C-alpha positions in Angstrom: -15.8 35.6 22.3 -14.0 35.7 19.0 -13.0 39.2 17.9 -13.2 40.4 14.2 -9.5 39.7 13.5 -9.7 36.2 14.9 -12.9 35.6 12.9 -11.2 36.8 9.7 -8.2 34.6 10.5 -10.5 31.6 11.0 -12.3 32.3 7.7 -8.9 32.5 5.9 -7.8 29.3 7.5 -11.0 27.5 6.6 -10.6 28.7 3.0 -7.0 27.4 2.9 -7.9 24.1 4.4 -10.8 23.7 2.1 -8.4 23.5 -0.8 -7.4 20.0 0.3 -10.1 18.9 2.6 -13.9 18.7 2.5 -15.8 21.4 4.3 -16.6 19.3 7.3 -13.0 18.3 7.9 -11.8 21.9 7.4 -14.5 23.2 9.8 -13.5 20.5 12.4 -9.9 21.6 12.3 -10.8 25.3 12.6 -13.0 24.5 15.6 -10.3 22.5 17.2 -8.0 25.5 16.9 -10.7 28.0 18.1 -11.6 25.8 21.1 -7.9 24.8 21.8 -8.9 21.1 21.6 -6.6 18.7 23.3 -7.2 16.1 20.6 -8.6 15.8 17.1 -10.2 12.5 16.0 -9.9 11.8 12.3 -9.4 8.8 10.0 -9.0 10.9 6.9 -5.3 11.0 5.8 -5.3 14.5 4.4 -7.1 15.9 7.5 -4.6 14.1 9.8 -1.7 15.6 7.9 -3.3 19.1 8.1 -3.8 18.6 11.8 -0.2 17.8 12.3 0.9 20.8 10.2 -1.3 22.9 12.5 0.3 21.4 15.6 -2.9 19.7 16.7 -2.7 16.3 18.3 -4.6 13.8 16.2 -5.7 10.2 16.7 -7.8 7.9 14.6 -10.1 4.9 15.2 -7.2 2.4 15.3 -5.4 4.6 17.8 -8.4 4.7 20.1 -8.8 1.0 19.8 -5.2 0.5 20.7 -5.6 2.7 23.8 -8.7 0.8 24.7 -6.7 -2.4 24.5 -4.0 -1.0 26.7 -6.6 -0.2 29.3 -8.1 -3.7 29.0 -11.4 -2.2 27.7 -11.1 -4.4 24.6 -10.0 -8.1 25.1 -8.3 -8.4 21.7 -7.7 -6.1 18.8 -7.3 -8.6 16.0 -11.0 -9.5 15.8 -12.1 -5.9 16.0 -9.7 -4.8 13.2 -10.7 -7.7 11.0 -14.4 -6.8 11.6 -13.7 -3.2 10.6 -11.9 -4.4 7.5 -14.8 -6.8 6.6 -17.2 -3.9 6.9 -15.3 -1.8 4.4 -13.0 0.3 6.5 -9.7 0.5 4.7 -6.8 -0.7 6.9 -3.6 -1.7 5.3 -2.0 -5.0 6.3 1.1 -3.2 7.5 -1.0 -1.0 9.8 -2.8 -4.0 11.2 0.5 -5.8 11.8 2.1 -2.8 13.4 -0.8 -2.2 15.8 -1.2 -5.8 16.7 2.6 -6.0 17.4 2.3 -3.0 19.6 -0.6 -4.6 21.5 1.4 -7.9 21.8 -1.0 -9.7 19.4 -0.8 -11.3 16.0 -3.3 -12.5 13.4 -4.4 -16.1 13.9 
């Protein structure tokens, strides 16, 4: 149960985070702190930076895909990353190249 002081602290944190993040991202980070989450999933750059400032471990879609590749749950990352990009997910070429290199792959 959250006591009054903790509730007030969470409200202040939410307000501070909301200055740079939308309310959903701010709420997700507050909840992660409250629940002592072992990992935060976010693809939003500002939310990821805020999570790091709050000492919350954070991973994004590409990180999850890379881990899936390491565990042989995805046969190849390149087609998946290109499909995401084709569907409008912004992935820089340098990010794609770095992730593929880490997975031992390259673009065809």
